[in-house]
N, C-alpha and C positions, 0 to 999 in steps of 0.2 A: 828258674824264674829270676827277673833282674828287673829293677826299677830305672830309667834313666829320663832324664827331661828331654822334651820332645826337639828343642833346641840343639840340644848336643847332642842328639840322635843326627838332625840336617847338618851340623859340623862335622861331623865324622863322616858322612855321606861327600860333603864338600869339599872336604880333603884328600878324598882318594882320587888317584891316578886315574885317567881315563881308561876306558876299557874294564875297570872293575866290576861294573853291573854284572856283564857279560862272564867275567873268570870267576865270579862268585857263583853265579847261576850256572856254567859249566862244570864247576868242584863240587856243587852240591845235588846234582841232578835236576836243576830248578827250572822255571821259565824265568826270564829275564825280567818280565813283569811282576812276577810273585818278589821279586827281590827289590825291585824299585818300590814295591807296595809296604815292604818293608821299613823302608826310609820315608814314608809318608807319600808316596805313590797312591794313586785311587784308579787302576787299571784291572777291574775285576772281571770284563771280558774275557781277556787272555790270562792274566797271571791270578792268583789266588789271595785269599786272606791268611796273613802271616803271625796270626793269633797275637795281637797285642792289643793292649787297651789303654785309651787316652783318658786322663782324669784331667779337669779343667785346674788349671792353676798357674803360678808363675813361671816363666823361663818358657812358654811353651805349654804348658802343662807336664804333667807326667806322666811316663809311656810303659807300662807294666807289661813287659814281654815273657811268653810262655816258654819259648825256645830262643836261646841266645846265639844259634848255629852261625847265623848270616852276620850279627854282629860279631862274633869270635872270628870268622873269616874275614871281614873289614878291618880290623882292629890289626892282623897278622898280617894284610897287605899295607897299612899305614908302618908297622914296625918294620918289615921289610924294605919299604922307602927309606924311613929314618937310618936306618943300618946302610943300605947303600950309598945314601947322602953323607954321612959321617966320615966312610971311608975315601970317597973320592978324594 
């Protein structure tokens, strides 16, 4: 379990390169709508709930994540991007 602010979660999503939602979905065997729901989307017709709970508060409120696998994949992608930029 991990707690993060909603705005920080959105900043991570917005920092991801194009195609990351599909890459995360493919690597984890999830529907892309489920991955988008993790980052604040609300398409429950195609995607599933992602096991987080939002508590009202500053900076968009707190998000308590039951499972951090999607977040971990997103952070790995950002690390890859940062490493490839620093090598160039």
